[in-house]
C-alpha positions, 0 to 999 in steps of 0.5 A, a space after each residue: 508539496 504535501 500539505 500534510 506532515 508525517 507524524 510517524 504513526 498511522 493505521 492500516 485501514 484495509 487489507 486487500 488480496 488479489 488472486 489474479 494480477 491486473 485486477 482490483 484487490 478485494 478487502 480481506 480484513 486480515 492477511 499473513 505477511 510472509 518474510 521475504 515473500 509478501 501477502 500469503 495468497 496474493 497473486 503478486 507475492 514472491 521475492 524481490 523488492 515489490 513484495 507488498 504494495 501500499 497506498 495511503 488513504 490520503 492518496 485515494 482521497 485525491 481521486 475521490 475529490 475528482 468525483 470518482 467513487 473509488 475504494 480500498 483495493 481499487 488501485 490494487 494495493 495490498 495495504 491501505 494506510 491512514 496517517 502516514 504520507 507514504 510516497 514522501 519517505 526515503 527508500 529504506 524507511 522501515 514500518 512496524 505493523 501490529 505486533 512485530 511485522 516489519 516492512 522496508 520501503 523499497 520502491 516509490 511509484 511504478 510504471 503503468 504500461 496500460 492506463 487503468 480504468 480510473 485513469 481513463 475515467 478521470 485522467 489521473 491515477 495516484 498509484 504510479 506516483 504515490 503507491 509504494 512497495 515494501 519487502 517483508 523483513 519480519 512476517 506475521 498477521 496483519 489486520 485492518 485497525 492495526 497500528 502502522 508506524 515509522 521505525 527509523 533505521 
């Protein structure tokens, strides 16, 4: 059971883009989310239900507590958030980001076919359980520091 409760509002703390699949993403500061496509310039962009990946800082902090020096983008998440416990929300939940970007939660967790370096080092990785994926309902610019809030459908 999660100790923290969702207040419905949070912040984007990092925007991360990767040019190659299977590697960490690099902090970009800002990006453009394209409707029904994902992060412009990211290797994972495209149609489907996994257009953009998100991970809460609260989840990253769990791995840090195990002694790992991990940062934003190390779990290959596009958007790192703070203040909303993402994996506890139901599919279909919508989020407003910044000025008009609208995202819809489509998947919680993922199957990891190969154990990542973080799992091998500490015996755990949160992305398969706590990372979430969204589709871009309405696109636009997103930057670190933007408001991130739950919009009830």
